[in-house]
C-alpha positions as CSV (number, residue, x, y, z in Angstrom):
1,X,-7.0,-14.8,13.0
2,X,-4.7,-14.4,10.4
3,X,-1.8,-17.4,10.4
4,X,1.2,-17.9,8.8
5,X,2.8,-21.2,8.8
6,X,6.8,-19.7,9.7
7,X,10.2,-21.0,10.1
8,X,12.9,-19.4,13.3
9,X,16.0,-20.6,14.1
10,X,15.8,-24.1,11.7
11,X,12.0,-25.2,13.2
12,X,8.3,-24.7,11.3
13,X,6.0,-23.0,13.5
14,X,2.4,-22.3,13.7
15,X,1.6,-18.3,14.2
16,X,-0.4,-15.6,13.6
17,X,0.1,-11.3,12.8
18,X,-0.5,-9.0,15.3
19,X,0.1,-5.0,14.4
20,X,2.1,-3.3,16.5
21,X,2.6,0.6,16.5
22,X,2.0,0.1,12.6
23,X,4.4,-3.2,12.5
24,X,2.7,-6.8,11.6
25,X,4.8,-8.7,14.3
26,X,4.2,-12.6,14.4
27,X,2.9,-14.4,17.6
28,X,4.5,-17.8,18.3
29,X,1.2,-19.3,18.8
30,X,3.1,-22.8,20.3
31,X,4.7,-21.0,22.5
32,X,1.7,-19.5,23.9
33,X,0.2,-22.7,24.1
34,X,3.1,-25.8,23.2
35,X,-0.3,-28.4,22.8
36,X,-1.3,-26.7,19.7
37,X,-0.6,-28.4,16.2
38,X,2.6,-27.3,14.6
39,X,0.4,-26.6,11.2
40,X,-2.8,-24.9,9.8
41,X,-4.5,-27.7,8.5
42,X,-4.0,-29.9,11.8
43,X,-5.6,-26.9,13.5
44,X,-8.7,-26.4,11.5
45,X,-9.3,-30.0,11.5
46,X,-9.8,-29.7,14.8
47,X,-13.0,-27.6,14.6
48,X,-13.9,-24.7,16.3
49,X,-13.1,-25.7,19.8
50,X,-9.2,-26.0,18.1
51,X,-9.8,-22.2,16.4
52,X,-10.9,-20.8,19.7
53,X,-7.8,-22.2,21.9
54,X,-5.7,-20.8,19.5
55,X,-7.3,-17.4,19.6
56,X,-7.1,-17.3,23.4
57,X,-2.8,-18.5,22.4
58,X,-3.0,-15.4,20.7
59,X,-4.9,-13.0,23.1
60,X,-2.4,-14.3,25.8
61,X,0.7,-14.5,24.1
62,X,2.5,-11.7,25.3
63,X,3.2,-8.1,22.6
64,X,6.9,-8.4,24.0
65,X,7.0,-11.6,23.0
66,X,6.2,-11.1,19.6
67,X,9.0,-11.5,17.1
68,X,9.4,-9.1,13.9
69,X,8.7,-9.9,11.1
70,X,12.5,-9.8,9.5
71,X,13.5,-12.2,12.2
72,X,11.2,-15.6,10.3
73,X,10.5,-17.0,6.9
74,X,6.7,-17.0,6.3
75,X,6.7,-20.1,4.1
76,X,2.5,-21.1,2.2
77,X,0.0,-21.4,4.6
78,X,-1.3,-24.2,3.1
79,X,1.8,-25.8,2.1
80,X,0.4,-29.4,0.8
81,X,-3.2,-28.9,0.2
82,X,-4.9,-31.8,-0.5
83,X,-6.8,-30.7,-3.7
84,X,-6.4,-27.1,-5.4
85,X,-9.5,-26.6,-7.2
86,X,-9.4,-23.7,-9.8
87,X,-12.5,-21.8,-11.4
88,X,-11.6,-21.4,-14.9
89,X,-13.3,-17.8,-17.0
90,X,-15.4,-16.8,-13.5
91,X,-14.9,-12.6,-14.2
92,X,-17.0,-11.5,-17.3
93,X,-14.7,-9.4,-17.9
94,X,-11.6,-12.1,-18.5
95,X,-14.1,-14.5,-20.7
96,X,-14.4,-11.4,-23.0
97,X,-11.2,-10.6,-23.4
98,X,-10.4,-14.9,-23.7
99,X,-12.6,-14.3,-26.4
100,X,-14.7,-17.1,-25.0
101,X,-18.5,-17.3,-24.0
102,X,-19.9,-16.7,-20.3
103,X,-19.7,-20.4,-18.9
104,X,-23.3,-21.8,-17.7
105,X,-21.6,-24.3,-15.1
106,X,-18.1,-23.1,-12.9
107,X,-15.4,-23.8,-15.8
108,X,-12.7,-26.8,-13.0
109,X,-9.2,-27.9,-13.4
110,X,-7.0,-28.8,-11.0
111,X,-3.4,-27.3,-10.1
112,X,-0.9,-29.8,-7.8
113,X,0.8,-29.7,-4.1
114,X,4.1,-29.2,-6.1
115,X,3.2,-25.8,-7.8
116,X,2.9,-24.5,-4.2
117,X,5.5,-21.9,-2.6
118,X,5.1,-19.1,-0.2
119,X,5.2,-15.5,-0.1
120,X,9.4,-14.1,-0.7
121,X,9.9,-17.3,-2.6
122,X,10.6,-17.3,-6.6
123,X,8.3,-17.8,-9.7
124,X,10.5,-20.0,-11.6
125,X,10.1,-19.6,-15.7
126,X,10.4,-22.9,-17.1
127,X,13.1,-23.5,-20.1
128,X,10.8,-25.2,-22.1
129,X,8.2,-22.1,-22.1
130,X,8.2,-18.2,-23.5
131,X,4.7,-17.3,-22.3
132,X,4.1,-17.5,-18.4
133,X,1.5,-15.8,-16.8
134,X,0.4,-14.4,-13.6
135,X,-3.5,-14.1,-12.7
136,X,-4.3,-13.2,-9.3
137,X,-7.2,-14.5,-7.3
138,X,-9.1,-15.3,-4.3
139,X,-8.1,-18.2,-2.6
140,X,-10.9,-20.6,-0.5
141,X,-9.6,-22.7,2.1
142,X,-11.7,-25.2,3.4
143,X,-12.7,-25.3,7.3
144,X,-13.9,-28.8,7.7
145,X,-15.2,-32.0,6.2
146,X,-17.9,-31.0,3.3
147,X,-20.2,-33.2,1.2
148,X,-23.0,-31.8,-0.7
149,X,-23.3,-28.5,1.1
150,X,-26.1,-25.5,0.5
151,X,-25.5,-22.3,-0.9
152,X,-27.2,-20.9,2.8
153,X,-24.4,-23.6,4.8
154,X,-21.8,-23.5,2.3
155,X,-19.6,-20.5,3.8
156,X,-20.4,-22.1,7.2
157,X,-17.4,-24.7,5.4
158,X,-14.9,-21.9,4.9
159,X,-11.8,-22.2,6.9
160,X,-10.6,-18.7,5.9
161,X,-9.2,-16.4,2.5
162,X,-5.8,-15.8,1.4
163,X,-4.5,-14.4,-1.9
164,X,-3.5,-16.8,-4.4
165,X,-1.7,-16.4,-8.1
166,X,-2.7,-19.5,-11.1
167,X,0.7,-18.8,-12.7
168,X,0.2,-20.2,-16.4
169,X,2.3,-21.3,-19.1
170,X,-0.2,-20.0,-22.1
171,X,1.8,-21.8,-24.7
172,X,1.4,-25.3,-22.2
173,X,-2.2,-24.4,-21.0
174,X,-3.6,-24.0,-24.9
175,X,-1.4,-27.3,-26.4
176,X,-5.0,-29.2,-25.5
177,X,-8.6,-28.6,-24.3
178,X,-7.2,-29.7,-21.1
179,X,-5.2,-27.1,-18.7
180,X,-3.7,-28.5,-16.3
181,X,-0.7,-28.8,-17.9
182,X,0.0,-25.3,-18.3
183,X,-1.1,-25.1,-14.8
184,X,0.6,-27.1,-12.4
185,X,4.4,-26.0,-13.5
186,X,6.8,-26.5,-10.3
187,X,6.2,-22.8,-8.3
188,X,3.1,-22.1,-10.0
189,X,0.7,-21.6,-7.3
190,X,1.9,-19.1,-4.8
191,X,-0.4,-18.0,-2.0
192,X,-0.3,-16.5,1.2
193,X,0.9,-14.3,3.1
194,X,-1.3,-15.3,6.0
195,X,-4.9,-17.3,5.7
196,X,-7.6,-15.4,7.3
197,X,-9.8,-16.7,8.8
198,X,-13.6,-16.7,7.7
199,X,-14.8,-14.9,10.4
200,X,-12.2,-12.2,10.1
201,X,-14.5,-11.5,6.8
202,X,-17.6,-11.0,6.2
203,X,-18.5,-10.6,2.7
204,X,-15.8,-12.8,0.6
205,X,-17.8,-10.7,-2.5
206,X,-17.2,-8.0,-2.0
207,X,-12.7,-7.4,-1.5
208,X,-10.6,-5.3,-4.1
209,X,-8.5,-7.2,-6.0
210,X,-5.2,-6.1,-7.7
211,X,-2.0,-7.5,-9.6
212,X,1.0,-5.4,-9.9
213,X,4.2,-5.4,-11.1
214,X,6.1,-2.4,-9.7
215,X,4.3,0.2,-10.1
216,X,2.1,-1.3,-13.1
217,X,-1.5,-2.1,-11.8
218,X,-2.2,-5.0,-14.4
219,X,-5.5,-6.5,-12.9
220,X,-8.0,-4.2,-10.7
221,X,-11.3,-5.4,-9.9
222,X,-13.6,-6.9,-7.1
223,X,-14.8,-10.1,-5.6
224,X,-18.5,-8.8,-6.8
225,X,-18.0,-9.2,-9.8
226,X,-17.7,-13.2,-9.6
227,X,-20.0,-15.4,-12.3
228,X,-19.9,-18.3,-9.5
229,X,-19.8,-16.4,-6.1
230,X,-17.8,-18.6,-3.6
231,X,-20.7,-20.5,-1.4
232,X,-22.0,-21.0,-5.1
233,X,-18.7,-23.0,-6.1
234,X,-18.5,-24.7,-2.7
235,X,-21.8,-26.2,-2.7
236,X,-21.4,-26.9,-6.7
237,X,-17.6,-28.3,-5.9
238,X,-19.5,-30.4,-2.6
239,X,-21.7,-32.8,-4.4
240,X,-18.9,-34.2,-6.9
241,X,-16.5,-34.2,-3.9
242,X,-15.8,-34.2,-0.6
243,X,-14.0,-31.4,0.3
244,X,-12.0,-31.5,3.7
245,X,-9.6,-29.5,5.5
246,X,-7.3,-27.6,4.0
247,X,-8.0,-27.9,0.4
248,X,-7.3,-24.8,-1.2
249,X,-10.5,-23.4,-4.0
250,X,-8.7,-20.5,-6.8
251,X,-12.3,-19.1,-7.6
252,X,-10.9,-17.2,-10.6
253,X,-9.2,-14.2,-12.2
254,X,-10.7,-10.9,-13.4
255,X,-9.6,-9.1,-16.7
256,X,-6.1,-7.9,-17.1
257,X,-3.7,-11.4,-17.8
258,X,-1.1,-10.9,-19.1
259,X,-1.6,-13.6,-22.5
260,X,-4.6,-10.5,-23.4
261,X,-2.9,-7.5,-23.5
262,X,-1.7,-5.7,-26.4
263,X,1.6,-7.0,-27.1
264,X,1.3,-9.4,-24.6
265,X,3.5,-8.9,-21.2
266,X,4.4,-12.1,-20.1
267,X,6.6,-12.5,-17.0
268,X,10.2,-11.7,-17.1
269,X,13.1,-12.8,-14.7
270,X,13.5,-9.5,-12.4
271,X,9.7,-9.2,-12.2
272,X,8.1,-9.4,-8.7
273,X,4.1,-10.3,-8.6
274,X,2.1,-8.5,-6.1
275,X,-1.3,-10.1,-5.4
276,X,-3.1,-7.3,-2.8
277,X,-6.7,-8.3,-1.7
278,X,-8.5,-6.3,0.4
279,X,-8.4,-7.5,4.5
280,X,-6.2,-10.1,3.2
281,X,-2.6,-9.0,2.7
282,X,-0.4,-9.0,-0.3
283,X,1.8,-11.8,-1.9
284,X,4.8,-11.0,-3.8
285,X,7.2,-13.2,-5.3
286,X,9.9,-12.6,-7.4
287,X,10.1,-14.4,-11.2
288,X,13.5,-16.0,-11.8
289,X,14.5,-18.1,-14.9
290,X,15.2,-21.8,-14.4
291,X,18.5,-22.5,-13.6
């Protein structure tokens, strides 16, 4: 399923996307089954039984009752993640363009829930920074409580996948050796548009990723080029911390970031950043100046 959080008639509800006659529409899962929760994290926390119930509600819903996308507002699928765990330098080409050696272990930093926005919501350029950059990434959402899991079993703990944009204020990021201050301004964590459940993705290490602004393709790669693949990241992180349903792992960005271009290409008011990942859809966010 392609699970979404959406607002309709002033109410936030749990839904799923369905394509009918080439048009994506929203299935209101709670209308089909009023016993379902209104948010994706609670659904994930219910385990396989809850997801199976949601699938049944999706299949039972009449296509005639689907809601047009233009009549709803999609929100971030996970609006307040308990943890947003980011991986830096996870593609060799990005490490090279950053003039940094390929790491021996995953480079881990954090973003916080204040930065999360959904599709169509604006990335706000803070007045204090002149170097705000894009970073298209595969986002991994944990589906069940995970602690000390092996690499062989790690993917069974993943609830789903989505596009993620690790927006970064480079001038703040590089003030110290700790990056988080430049990574977690308000609106610096766009994710969505949908959480594609793990059963829909045969191999998270073979997904094409592209980032564009207008007609300019700025990043183009494939998740097969990750230094540390998803299973290794989930296993490694779970040896340190308990991962909970709804936690988000941002798995790193490939080469092509704005800071490495000559001249640099930082975000400007009027831009629209598009992060598109094969089978997961496209996340688009306009860019505006801080009021």
